[in-house]
Biopython code that builds the backbone (N, CA, C, O; Angstrom):
import numpy as np
from Bio.PDB.StructureBuilder import StructureBuilder

atoms = [
    (1, "UNK", "N", (-16.095, -40.274, 48.988)),
    (1, "UNK", "CA", (-15.795, -40.802, 50.300)),
    (1, "UNK", "C", (-14.438, -40.270, 50.768)),
    (1, "UNK", "O", (-13.474, -40.273, 50.002)),
    (2, "UNK", "N", (-14.362, -39.827, 51.985)),
    (2, "UNK", "CA", (-13.127, -39.294, 52.551)),
    (2, "UNK", "C", (-12.211, -40.435, 52.979)),
    (2, "UNK", "O", (-12.664, -41.497, 53.407)),
    (3, "UNK", "N", (-10.919, -40.186, 52.852)),
    (3, "UNK", "CA", (-9.912, -41.190, 53.198)),
    (3, "UNK", "C", (-8.809, -40.491, 53.987)),
    (3, "UNK", "O", (-8.249, -39.502, 53.513)),
    (4, "UNK", "N", (-8.485, -40.989, 55.187)),
    (4, "UNK", "CA", (-7.533, -40.335, 56.090)),
    (4, "UNK", "C", (-6.257, -41.157, 56.239)),
    (4, "UNK", "O", (-6.302, -42.375, 56.417)),
    (5, "UNK", "N", (-5.109, -40.462, 56.163)),
    (5, "UNK", "CA", (-3.792, -41.069, 56.405)),
    (5, "UNK", "C", (-3.059, -40.192, 57.409)),
    (5, "UNK", "O", (-3.372, -39.009, 57.542)),
    (6, "UNK", "N", (-2.082, -40.763, 58.119)),
    (6, "UNK", "CA", (-1.254, -39.996, 59.054)),
    (6, "UNK", "C", (0.213, -40.299, 58.790)),
    (6, "UNK", "O", (0.595, -41.438, 58.525)),
    (7, "UNK", "N", (1.037, -39.231, 58.870)),
    (7, "UNK", "CA", (2.479, -39.400, 58.675)),
    (7, "UNK", "C", (3.219, -38.221, 59.286)),
    (7, "UNK", "O", (2.880, -37.066, 59.028)),
    (8, "UNK", "N", (4.229, -38.513, 60.097)),
    (8, "UNK", "CA", (5.150, -37.509, 60.652)),
    (8, "UNK", "C", (4.437, -36.343, 61.343)),
    (8, "UNK", "O", (4.794, -35.182, 61.139)),
    (9, "UNK", "N", (3.432, -36.658, 62.155)),
    (9, "UNK", "CA", (2.737, -35.622, 62.909)),
    (9, "UNK", "C", (1.642, -34.905, 62.146)),
    (9, "UNK", "O", (1.016, -33.982, 62.667)),
    (10, "UNK", "N", (1.409, -35.328, 60.911)),
    (10, "UNK", "CA", (0.366, -34.721, 60.083)),
    (10, "UNK", "C", (-0.703, -35.753, 59.752)),
    (10, "UNK", "O", (-0.423, -36.946, 59.626)),
    (11, "UNK", "N", (-1.922, -35.272, 59.616)),
    (11, "UNK", "CA", (-2.970, -36.101, 59.027)),
    (11, "UNK", "C", (-3.278, -35.510, 57.660)),
    (11, "UNK", "O", (-3.192, -34.298, 57.462)),
    (12, "UNK", "N", (-3.637, -36.376, 56.717)),
    (12, "UNK", "CA", (-3.999, -35.946, 55.373)),
    (12, "UNK", "C", (-5.330, -36.603, 55.044)),
    (12, "UNK", "O", (-5.462, -37.826, 55.094)),
    (13, "UNK", "N", (-6.307, -35.784, 54.710)),
    (13, "UNK", "CA", (-7.655, -36.262, 54.420)),
    (13, "UNK", "C", (-7.974, -35.989, 52.957)),
    (13, "UNK", "O", (-7.968, -34.838, 52.520)),
    (14, "UNK", "N", (-8.252, -37.047, 52.201)),
    (14, "UNK", "CA", (-8.648, -36.891, 50.797)),
    (14, "UNK", "C", (-10.163, -36.905, 50.727)),
    (14, "UNK", "O", (-10.804, -37.870, 51.144)),
    (15, "UNK", "N", (-10.734, -35.828, 50.197)),
    (15, "UNK", "CA", (-12.195, -35.711, 50.145)),
    (15, "UNK", "C", (-12.707, -35.571, 48.714)),
    (15, "UNK", "O", (-13.592, -34.755, 48.457)),
    (16, "UNK", "N", (-12.174, -36.338, 47.794)),
    (16, "UNK", "CA", (-12.544, -36.359, 46.379)),
    (16, "UNK", "C", (-11.914, -35.240, 45.563)),
    (16, "UNK", "O", (-11.430, -35.501, 44.462)),
    (17, "UNK", "N", (-11.899, -33.996, 46.061)),
    (17, "UNK", "CA", (-11.363, -32.878, 45.292)),
    (17, "UNK", "C", (-9.995, -32.435, 45.782)),
    (17, "UNK", "O", (-9.110, -32.134, 44.981)),
    (18, "UNK", "N", (-9.820, -32.397, 47.100)),
    (18, "UNK", "CA", (-8.590, -31.865, 47.672)),
    (18, "UNK", "C", (-8.032, -32.804, 48.728)),
    (18, "UNK", "O", (-8.682, -33.756, 49.159)),
    (19, "UNK", "N", (-6.818, -32.504, 49.122)),
    (19, "UNK", "CA", (-6.134, -33.226, 50.190)),
    (19, "UNK", "C", (-5.880, -32.219, 51.302)),
    (19, "UNK", "O", (-4.981, -31.384, 51.200)),
    (20, "UNK", "N", (-6.666, -32.301, 52.352)),
    (20, "UNK", "CA", (-6.559, -31.386, 53.484)),
    (20, "UNK", "C", (-5.525, -31.951, 54.456)),
    (20, "UNK", "O", (-5.491, -33.157, 54.701)),
    (21, "UNK", "N", (-4.680, -31.072, 55.010)),
    (21, "UNK", "CA", (-3.580, -31.498, 55.868)),
    (21, "UNK", "C", (-3.626, -30.726, 57.180)),
    (21, "UNK", "O", (-3.891, -29.524, 57.192)),
    (22, "UNK", "N", (-3.367, -31.422, 58.284)),
    (22, "UNK", "CA", (-3.375, -30.762, 59.585)),
    (22, "UNK", "C", (-2.508, -31.479, 60.598)),
    (22, "UNK", "O", (-1.823, -32.450, 60.279)),
    (23, "UNK", "N", (-2.549, -30.986, 61.823)),
    (23, "UNK", "CA", (-1.716, -31.501, 62.908)),
    (23, "UNK", "C", (-2.435, -32.608, 63.670)),
    (23, "UNK", "O", (-3.595, -32.458, 64.052)),
    (24, "UNK", "N", (-1.734, -33.720, 63.886)),
    (24, "UNK", "CA", (-2.318, -34.795, 64.682)),
    (24, "UNK", "C", (-2.405, -34.356, 66.141)),
    (24, "UNK", "O", (-1.698, -33.443, 66.569)),
    (25, "UNK", "N", (-3.261, -35.001, 66.882)),
    (25, "UNK", "CA", (-3.406, -34.707, 68.313)),
    (25, "UNK", "C", (-2.078, -34.944, 69.037)),
    (25, "UNK", "O", (-1.718, -34.193, 69.943)),
    (26, "UNK", "N", (-1.362, -35.981, 68.638)),
    (26, "UNK", "CA", (-0.083, -36.309, 69.280)),
    (26, "UNK", "C", (0.933, -35.183, 69.108)),
    (26, "UNK", "O", (1.616, -34.817, 70.064)),
    (27, "UNK", "N", (1.038, -34.633, 67.903)),
    (27, "UNK", "CA", (2.012, -33.556, 67.686)),
    (27, "UNK", "C", (1.552, -32.283, 68.381)),
    (27, "UNK", "O", (2.381, -31.507, 68.857)),
    (28, "UNK", "N", (0.233, -32.056, 68.446)),
    (28, "UNK", "CA", (-0.268, -30.895, 69.197)),
    (28, "UNK", "C", (0.187, -30.977, 70.649)),
    (28, "UNK", "O", (0.627, -29.982, 71.224)),
    (29, "UNK", "N", (0.080, -32.166, 71.239)),
    (29, "UNK", "CA", (0.493, -32.351, 72.636)),
    (29, "UNK", "C", (2.001, -32.196, 72.792)),
    (29, "UNK", "O", (2.464, -31.612, 73.772)),
    (30, "UNK", "N", (2.778, -32.717, 71.830)),
    (30, "UNK", "CA", (4.239, -32.595, 71.883)),
    (30, "UNK", "C", (4.692, -31.141, 71.771)),
    (30, "UNK", "O", (5.642, -30.733, 72.439)),
    (31, "UNK", "N", (4.018, -30.362, 70.933)),
    (31, "UNK", "CA", (4.403, -28.968, 70.706)),
    (31, "UNK", "C", (3.951, -28.042, 71.827)),
    (31, "UNK", "O", (4.643, -27.075, 72.147)),
    (32, "UNK", "N", (2.814, -28.320, 72.420)),
    (32, "UNK", "CA", (2.231, -27.400, 73.393)),
    (32, "UNK", "C", (1.475, -26.281, 72.681)),
    (32, "UNK", "O", (1.127, -26.407, 71.507)),
    (33, "UNK", "N", (1.228, -25.202, 73.391)),
    (33, "UNK", "CA", (0.433, -24.076, 72.874)),
    (33, "UNK", "C", (1.091, -23.471, 71.631)),
    (33, "UNK", "O", (2.231, -23.012, 71.693)),
    (34, "UNK", "N", (0.380, -23.469, 70.517)),
    (34, "UNK", "CA", (0.901, -22.941, 69.251)),
    (34, "UNK", "C", (0.723, -21.432, 69.222)),
    (34, "UNK", "O", (-0.354, -20.913, 69.515)),
    (35, "UNK", "N", (1.812, -20.725, 68.858)),
    (35, "UNK", "CA", (1.773, -19.261, 68.860)),
    (35, "UNK", "C", (2.008, -18.645, 67.487)),
    (35, "UNK", "O", (1.704, -17.469, 67.287)),
    (36, "UNK", "N", (2.544, -19.413, 66.532)),
    (36, "UNK", "CA", (2.826, -18.866, 65.201)),
    (36, "UNK", "C", (2.857, -19.993, 64.187)),
    (36, "UNK", "O", (3.340, -21.089, 64.473)),
    (37, "UNK", "N", (2.331, -19.712, 62.984)),
    (37, "UNK", "CA", (2.397, -20.662, 61.872)),
    (37, "UNK", "C", (2.866, -19.911, 60.636)),
    (37, "UNK", "O", (2.336, -18.850, 60.307)),
    (38, "UNK", "N", (3.850, -20.459, 59.961)),
    (38, "UNK", "CA", (4.336, -19.910, 58.695)),
    (38, "UNK", "C", (3.698, -20.721, 57.570)),
    (38, "UNK", "O", (4.024, -21.892, 57.375)),
    (39, "UNK", "N", (2.788, -20.089, 56.831)),
    (39, "UNK", "CA", (2.040, -20.778, 55.776)),
    (39, "UNK", "C", (2.713, -20.609, 54.414)),
    (39, "UNK", "O", (3.381, -19.602, 54.179)),
    (40, "UNK", "N", (2.544, -21.585, 53.512)),
    (40, "UNK", "CA", (2.984, -21.395, 52.126)),
    (40, "UNK", "C", (1.984, -20.489, 51.397)),
    (40, "UNK", "O", (0.918, -20.178, 51.928)),
    (41, "UNK", "N", (2.334, -20.077, 50.199)),
    (41, "UNK", "CA", (1.452, -19.249, 49.380)),
    (41, "UNK", "C", (0.436, -20.130, 48.648)),
    (41, "UNK", "O", (0.765, -21.233, 48.210)),
    (42, "UNK", "N", (-0.787, -19.641, 48.520)),
    (42, "UNK", "CA", (-1.783, -20.339, 47.704)),
    (42, "UNK", "C", (-1.278, -20.327, 46.265)),
    (42, "UNK", "O", (-0.828, -19.295, 45.766)),
    (43, "UNK", "N", (-1.354, -21.474, 45.606)),
    (43, "UNK", "CA", (-0.855, -21.616, 44.244)),
    (43, "UNK", "C", (0.578, -22.123, 44.175)),
    (43, "UNK", "O", (1.070, -22.459, 43.098)),
    (44, "UNK", "N", (1.249, -22.179, 45.320)),
    (44, "UNK", "CA", (2.633, -22.651, 45.374)),
    (44, "UNK", "C", (2.681, -24.164, 45.191)),
    (44, "UNK", "O", (1.903, -24.891, 45.808)),
    (45, "UNK", "N", (3.597, -24.640, 44.342)),
    (45, "UNK", "CA", (3.806, -26.077, 44.169)),
    (45, "UNK", "C", (4.795, -26.550, 45.216)),
    (45, "UNK", "O", (5.867, -25.969, 45.381)),
    (46, "UNK", "N", (4.430, -27.607, 45.919)),
    (46, "UNK", "CA", (5.256, -28.190, 46.973)),
    (46, "UNK", "C", (5.615, -29.612, 46.555)),
    (46, "UNK", "O", (4.741, -30.392, 46.175)),
    (47, "UNK", "N", (6.881, -29.941, 46.623)),
    (47, "UNK", "CA", (7.333, -31.299, 46.320)),
    (47, "UNK", "C", (7.316, -32.144, 47.593)),
    (47, "UNK", "O", (7.527, -31.624, 48.688)),
    (48, "UNK", "N", (7.069, -33.426, 47.452)),
    (48, "UNK", "CA", (7.134, -34.338, 48.599)),
    (48, "UNK", "C", (8.519, -34.243, 49.228)),
    (48, "UNK", "O", (9.532, -34.260, 48.529)),
    (49, "UNK", "N", (8.553, -34.143, 50.552)),
    (49, "UNK", "CA", (9.810, -34.045, 51.277)),
    (49, "UNK", "C", (10.301, -32.630, 51.496)),
    (49, "UNK", "O", (11.226, -32.415, 52.279)),
    (50, "UNK", "N", (9.698, -31.654, 50.818)),
    (50, "UNK", "CA", (10.077, -30.252, 51.004)),
    (50, "UNK", "C", (9.331, -29.657, 52.190)),
    (50, "UNK", "O", (8.222, -30.090, 52.504)),
    (51, "UNK", "N", (9.933, -28.658, 52.861)),
    (51, "UNK", "CA", (9.213, -27.970, 53.938)),
    (51, "UNK", "C", (7.931, -27.342, 53.390)),
    (51, "UNK", "O", (7.934, -26.722, 52.326)),
    (52, "UNK", "N", (6.837, -27.513, 54.135)),
    (52, "UNK", "CA", (5.558, -26.962, 53.682)),
    (52, "UNK", "C", (5.038, -25.880, 54.619)),
    (52, "UNK", "O", (4.422, -24.914, 54.167)),
    (53, "UNK", "N", (5.282, -26.033, 55.936)),
    (53, "UNK", "CA", (4.947, -24.975, 56.890)),
    (53, "UNK", "C", (5.735, -25.190, 58.172)),
    (53, "UNK", "O", (6.268, -26.270, 58.425)),
    (54, "UNK", "N", (5.796, -24.127, 58.977)),
    (54, "UNK", "CA", (6.525, -24.177, 60.245)),
    (54, "UNK", "C", (5.600, -23.720, 61.361)),
    (54, "UNK", "O", (4.792, -22.808, 61.183)),
    (55, "UNK", "N", (5.730, -24.364, 62.510)),
    (55, "UNK", "CA", (4.913, -24.040, 63.678)),
    (55, "UNK", "C", (5.840, -23.676, 64.832)),
    (55, "UNK", "O", (6.787, -24.401, 65.137)),
    (56, "UNK", "N", (5.552, -22.544, 65.468)),
    (56, "UNK", "CA", (6.248, -22.171, 66.698)),
    (56, "UNK", "C", (5.278, -22.383, 67.847)),
    (56, "UNK", "O", (4.130, -21.940, 67.797)),
    (57, "UNK", "N", (5.755, -23.073, 68.892)),
    (57, "UNK", "CA", (4.900, -23.392, 70.029)),
    (57, "UNK", "C", (5.710, -23.288, 71.318)),
    (57, "UNK", "O", (6.917, -23.049, 71.291)),
    (58, "UNK", "N", (5.024, -23.472, 72.449)),
    (58, "UNK", "CA", (5.690, -23.286, 73.739)),
    (58, "UNK", "C", (6.816, -24.279, 73.980)),
    (58, "UNK", "O", (7.782, -23.943, 74.666)),
    (59, "UNK", "N", (6.725, -25.495, 73.439)),
    (59, "UNK", "CA", (7.739, -26.516, 73.705)),
    (59, "UNK", "C", (8.749, -26.689, 72.578)),
    (59, "UNK", "O", (9.824, -27.244, 72.804)),
    (60, "UNK", "N", (8.432, -26.228, 71.371)),
    (60, "UNK", "CA", (9.321, -26.473, 70.231)),
    (60, "UNK", "C", (8.928, -25.629, 69.027)),
    (60, "UNK", "O", (7.817, -25.106, 68.937)),
    (61, "UNK", "N", (9.875, -25.517, 68.110)),
    (61, "UNK", "CA", (9.613, -24.996, 66.771)),
    (61, "UNK", "C", (9.777, -26.198, 65.853)),
    (61, "UNK", "O", (10.784, -26.902, 65.922)),
    (62, "UNK", "N", (8.796, -26.433, 64.999)),
    (62, "UNK", "CA", (8.823, -27.624, 64.159)),
    (62, "UNK", "C", (8.527, -27.253, 62.715)),
    (62, "UNK", "O", (7.535, -26.585, 62.422)),
    (63, "UNK", "N", (9.408, -27.697, 61.808)),
    (63, "UNK", "CA", (9.192, -27.516, 60.380)),
    (63, "UNK", "C", (8.627, -28.821, 59.833)),
    (63, "UNK", "O", (9.232, -29.881, 59.992)),
    (64, "UNK", "N", (7.483, -28.743, 59.197)),
    (64, "UNK", "CA", (6.834, -29.928, 58.649)),
    (64, "UNK", "C", (7.147, -30.052, 57.167)),
    (64, "UNK", "O", (7.133, -29.068, 56.428)),
    (65, "UNK", "N", (7.429, -31.275, 56.748)),
    (65, "UNK", "CA", (7.708, -31.547, 55.344)),
    (65, "UNK", "C", (6.467, -32.186, 54.719)),
    (65, "UNK", "O", (5.766, -32.974, 55.354)),
    (66, "UNK", "N", (6.220, -31.830, 53.474)),
    (66, "UNK", "CA", (5.044, -32.359, 52.793)),
    (66, "UNK", "C", (5.219, -33.844, 52.495)),
    (66, "UNK", "O", (6.243, -34.247, 51.943)),
    (67, "UNK", "N", (4.240, -34.654, 52.851)),
    (67, "UNK", "CA", (4.319, -36.084, 52.541)),
    (67, "UNK", "C", (4.015, -36.393, 51.071)),
    (67, "UNK", "O", (4.302, -37.491, 50.596)),
    (68, "UNK", "N", (3.434, -35.427, 50.354)),
    (68, "UNK", "CA", (3.071, -35.620, 48.947)),
    (68, "UNK", "C", (3.380, -34.349, 48.154)),
    (68, "UNK", "O", (3.525, -33.266, 48.723)),
    (69, "UNK", "N", (3.477, -34.500, 46.846)),
    (69, "UNK", "CA", (3.644, -33.361, 45.946)),
    (69, "UNK", "C", (2.261, -32.836, 45.582)),
    (69, "UNK", "O", (1.342, -33.614, 45.328)),
    (70, "UNK", "N", (2.116, -31.508, 45.557)),
    (70, "UNK", "CA", (0.841, -30.913, 45.184)),
    (70, "UNK", "C", (0.927, -29.402, 45.121)),
    (70, "UNK", "O", (1.987, -28.817, 45.345)),
    (71, "UNK", "N", (-0.193, -28.781, 44.815)),
    (71, "UNK", "CA", (-0.302, -27.326, 44.726)),
    (71, "UNK", "C", (-1.195, -26.853, 45.864)),
    (71, "UNK", "O", (-2.291, -27.379, 46.056)),
    (72, "UNK", "N", (-0.730, -25.861, 46.620)),
    (72, "UNK", "CA", (-1.502, -25.333, 47.745)),
    (72, "UNK", "C", (-2.754, -24.652, 47.200)),
    (72, "UNK", "O", (-2.663, -23.705, 46.418)),
    (73, "UNK", "N", (-3.925, -25.139, 47.618)),
    (73, "UNK", "CA", (-5.188, -24.582, 47.125)),
    (73, "UNK", "C", (-5.879, -23.697, 48.153)),
    (73, "UNK", "O", (-6.678, -22.836, 47.785)),
    (74, "UNK", "N", (-5.584, -23.895, 49.442)),
    (74, "UNK", "CA", (-6.154, -23.029, 50.481)),
    (74, "UNK", "C", (-5.344, -23.184, 51.757)),
    (74, "UNK", "O", (-4.646, -24.178, 51.958)),
    (75, "UNK", "N", (-5.456, -22.170, 52.617)),
    (75, "UNK", "CA", (-4.861, -22.238, 53.950)),
    (75, "UNK", "C", (-5.960, -21.935, 54.961)),
    (75, "UNK", "O", (-6.994, -21.364, 54.615)),
    (76, "UNK", "N", (-5.733, -22.317, 56.194)),
    (76, "UNK", "CA", (-6.697, -22.057, 57.260)),
    (76, "UNK", "C", (-6.566, -20.592, 57.668)),
    (76, "UNK", "O", (-5.695, -20.239, 58.464)),
    (77, "UNK", "N", (-7.432, -19.743, 57.121)),
    (77, "UNK", "CA", (-7.384, -18.296, 57.381)),
    (77, "UNK", "C", (-7.563, -17.989, 58.863)),
    (77, "UNK", "O", (-6.952, -17.059, 59.389)),
    (78, "UNK", "N", (-8.400, -18.773, 59.533)),
    (78, "UNK", "CA", (-8.618, -18.561, 60.970)),
    (78, "UNK", "C", (-7.309, -18.754, 61.738)),
    (78, "UNK", "O", (-6.982, -17.961, 62.621)),
    (79, "UNK", "N", (-6.562, -19.808, 61.399)),
    (79, "UNK", "CA", (-5.283, -20.072, 62.068)),
    (79, "UNK", "C", (-4.211, -19.079, 61.639)),
    (79, "UNK", "O", (-3.280, -18.809, 62.397)),
    (80, "UNK", "N", (-4.331, -18.530, 60.426)),
    (80, "UNK", "CA", (-3.381, -17.514, 59.971)),
    (80, "UNK", "C", (-3.519, -16.256, 60.826)),
    (80, "UNK", "O", (-2.523, -15.625, 61.182)),
    (81, "UNK", "N", (-4.760, -15.898, 61.152)),
    (81, "UNK", "CA", (-5.018, -14.714, 61.984)),
    (81, "UNK", "C", (-4.806, -15.009, 63.468)),
    (81, "UNK", "O", (-4.371, -14.139, 64.223)),
    (82, "UNK", "N", (-5.117, -16.247, 63.883)),
    (82, "UNK", "CA", (-5.016, -16.640, 65.287)),
    (82, "UNK", "C", (-4.480, -18.077, 65.378)),
    (82, "UNK", "O", (-5.265, -19.025, 65.381)),
    (83, "UNK", "N", (-3.146, -18.247, 65.451)),
    (83, "UNK", "CA", (-2.556, -19.591, 65.477)),
    (83, "UNK", "C", (-3.060, -20.469, 66.620)),
    (83, "UNK", "O", (-3.006, -21.696, 66.529)),
    (84, "UNK", "N", (-3.548, -19.853, 67.690)),
    (84, "UNK", "CA", (-4.085, -20.628, 68.810)),
    (84, "UNK", "C", (-5.275, -21.489, 68.376)),
    (84, "UNK", "O", (-5.644, -22.429, 69.078)),
    (85, "UNK", "N", (-5.877, -21.174, 67.221)),
    (85, "UNK", "CA", (-6.999, -21.967, 66.705)),
    (85, "UNK", "C", (-6.576, -23.412, 66.416)),
    (85, "UNK", "O", (-7.425, -24.299, 66.337)),
    (86, "UNK", "N", (-5.266, -23.652, 66.258)),
    (86, "UNK", "CA", (-4.785, -25.011, 65.999)),
    (86, "UNK", "C", (-4.660, -25.839, 67.271)),
    (86, "UNK", "O", (-4.408, -27.042, 67.206)),
    (87, "UNK", "N", (-4.834, -25.207, 68.424)),
    (87, "UNK", "CA", (-4.831, -25.918, 69.707)),
    (87, "UNK", "C", (-6.262, -26.355, 69.985)),
    (87, "UNK", "O", (-7.002, -25.666, 70.688)),
    (88, "UNK", "N", (-6.643, -27.486, 69.441)),
    (88, "UNK", "CA", (-8.040, -27.887, 69.488)),
    (88, "UNK", "C", (-8.184, -29.345, 69.911)),
    (88, "UNK", "O", (-7.302, -30.169, 69.669)),
    (89, "UNK", "N", (-9.295, -29.640, 70.538)),
    (89, "UNK", "CA", (-9.579, -31.013, 70.955)),
    (89, "UNK", "C", (-9.865, -31.912, 69.751)),
    (89, "UNK", "O", (-9.474, -33.079, 69.736)),
    (90, "UNK", "N", (-10.542, -31.369, 68.756)),
    (90, "UNK", "CA", (-10.888, -32.152, 67.571)),
    (90, "UNK", "C", (-9.754, -32.053, 66.558)),
    (90, "UNK", "O", (-9.520, -30.995, 65.975)),
    (91, "UNK", "N", (-9.057, -33.158, 66.357)),
    (91, "UNK", "CA", (-7.898, -33.195, 65.471)),
    (91, "UNK", "C", (-8.197, -32.601, 64.093)),
    (91, "UNK", "O", (-7.368, -31.868, 63.552)),
    (92, "UNK", "N", (-9.353, -32.899, 63.520)),
    (92, "UNK", "CA", (-9.665, -32.419, 62.177)),
    (92, "UNK", "C", (-9.912, -30.912, 62.124)),
    (92, "UNK", "O", (-9.891, -30.325, 61.043)),
    (93, "UNK", "N", (-10.144, -30.278, 63.276)),
    (93, "UNK", "CA", (-10.262, -28.819, 63.307)),
    (93, "UNK", "C", (-8.893, -28.152, 63.231)),
    (93, "UNK", "O", (-8.804, -26.952, 62.973)),
    (94, "UNK", "N", (-7.821, -28.918, 63.454)),
    (94, "UNK", "CA", (-6.459, -28.380, 63.414)),
    (94, "UNK", "C", (-5.889, -28.492, 61.997)),
    (94, "UNK", "O", (-4.727, -28.854, 61.813)),
    (95, "UNK", "N", (-6.726, -28.177, 60.993)),
    (95, "UNK", "CA", (-6.250, -28.245, 59.615)),
    (95, "UNK", "C", (-5.421, -27.004, 59.309)),
    (95, "UNK", "O", (-5.694, -25.917, 59.818)),
    (96, "UNK", "N", (-4.418, -27.180, 58.481)),
    (96, "UNK", "CA", (-3.497, -26.091, 58.164)),
    (96, "UNK", "C", (-3.675, -25.630, 56.725)),
    (96, "UNK", "O", (-3.741, -24.429, 56.460)),
    (97, "UNK", "N", (-3.754, -26.577, 55.792)),
    (97, "UNK", "CA", (-3.847, -26.213, 54.378)),
    (97, "UNK", "C", (-4.437, -27.352, 53.576)),
    (97, "UNK", "O", (-4.585, -28.474, 54.060)),
    (98, "UNK", "N", (-4.771, -27.033, 52.333)),
    (98, "UNK", "CA", (-5.261, -28.044, 51.395)),
    (98, "UNK", "C", (-4.394, -28.024, 50.147)),
    (98, "UNK", "O", (-3.894, -26.979, 49.729)),
    (99, "UNK", "N", (-4.229, -29.199, 49.565)),
    (99, "UNK", "CA", (-3.478, -29.353, 48.322)),
    (99, "UNK", "C", (-4.390, -29.907, 47.243)),
    (99, "UNK", "O", (-5.351, -30.619, 47.535)),
    (100, "UNK", "N", (-4.087, -29.578, 45.998)),
    (100, "UNK", "CA", (-4.744, -30.194, 44.847)),
    (100, "UNK", "C", (-3.638, -30.701, 43.918)),
    (100, "UNK", "O", (-2.457, -30.471, 44.179)),
    (101, "UNK", "N", (-4.002, -31.367, 42.869)),
    (101, "UNK", "CA", (-3.054, -31.943, 41.913)),
    (101, "UNK", "C", (-2.071, -32.894, 42.603)),
    (101, "UNK", "O", (-0.873, -32.887, 42.319)),
    (102, "UNK", "N", (-2.604, -33.706, 43.511)),
    (102, "UNK", "CA", (-1.812, -34.716, 44.217)),
    (102, "UNK", "C", (-1.990, -36.052, 43.499)),
    (102, "UNK", "O", (-3.100, -36.402, 43.100)),
    (103, "UNK", "N", (-0.912, -36.785, 43.339)),
    (103, "UNK", "CA", (-0.970, -38.113, 42.728)),
    (103, "UNK", "C", (-1.666, -39.070, 43.698)),
    (103, "UNK", "O", (-1.146, -39.321, 44.785)),
    (104, "UNK", "N", (-2.834, -39.608, 43.326)),
    (104, "UNK", "CA", (-3.560, -40.507, 44.233)),
    (104, "UNK", "C", (-2.736, -41.722, 44.659)),
    (104, "UNK", "O", (-2.886, -42.203, 45.782)),
    (105, "UNK", "N", (-1.872, -42.221, 43.781)),
    (105, "UNK", "CA", (-1.042, -43.376, 44.139)),
    (105, "UNK", "C", (-0.036, -43.011, 45.222)),
    (105, "UNK", "O", (0.222, -43.814, 46.119)),
    (106, "UNK", "N", (0.536, -41.808, 45.150)),
    (106, "UNK", "CA", (1.482, -41.355, 46.179)),
    (106, "UNK", "C", (0.763, -41.241, 47.524)),
    (106, "UNK", "O", (1.323, -41.591, 48.563)),
    (107, "UNK", "N", (-0.475, -40.752, 47.499)),
    (107, "UNK", "CA", (-1.262, -40.647, 48.731)),
    (107, "UNK", "C", (-1.533, -42.035, 49.310)),
    (107, "UNK", "O", (-1.401, -42.240, 50.517)),
    (108, "UNK", "N", (-1.907, -42.977, 48.466)),
    (108, "UNK", "CA", (-2.226, -44.329, 48.935)),
    (108, "UNK", "C", (-1.020, -45.029, 49.548)),
    (108, "UNK", "O", (-1.181, -45.900, 50.403)),
    (109, "UNK", "N", (0.180, -44.664, 49.124)),
    (109, "UNK", "CA", (1.402, -45.303, 49.635)),
    (109, "UNK", "C", (1.827, -44.771, 51.001)),
    (109, "UNK", "O", (2.752, -45.309, 51.610)),
    (110, "UNK", "N", (1.166, -43.726, 51.488)),
    (110, "UNK", "CA", (1.550, -43.165, 52.798)),
    (110, "UNK", "C", (1.278, -44.156, 53.913)),
    (110, "UNK", "O", (1.537, -43.859, 55.079)),
]
sb = StructureBuilder()
sb.init_structure("model")
sb.init_model(0)
sb.init_chain("A")
sb.init_seg("    ")
for serial, (resi, resn, name, xyz) in enumerate(atoms, 1):
    if name == "N":
        sb.init_residue(resn, " ", resi, " ")
    sb.init_atom(name, np.array(xyz, "f"), 0.0, 1.0, " ", f" {name:<3s}", serial, name[0])
structure = sb.get_structure()
């Protein structure tokens, strides 16, 4: 069963195997048209509170910090090639990356 949390402009969806992370509709509206995304490397370990990715958009440049500790297992290849793909009506289509090896208790505390 999938479980969704939101924190600091990000949504995090736990789907049994991974924790998928993306931009909330509210932050998409605050940023405006997204033109660039700086992705972490697949396999990179990210600590909670550390910068995980950066978004450049028409209204702002925003560095997002990871709400949980984990290992990057995938990135949105479509958004890597075309950052405008993150400007979407469906919030869950604005996914940026997935993490694995996340502490379930840390996720539940969000």
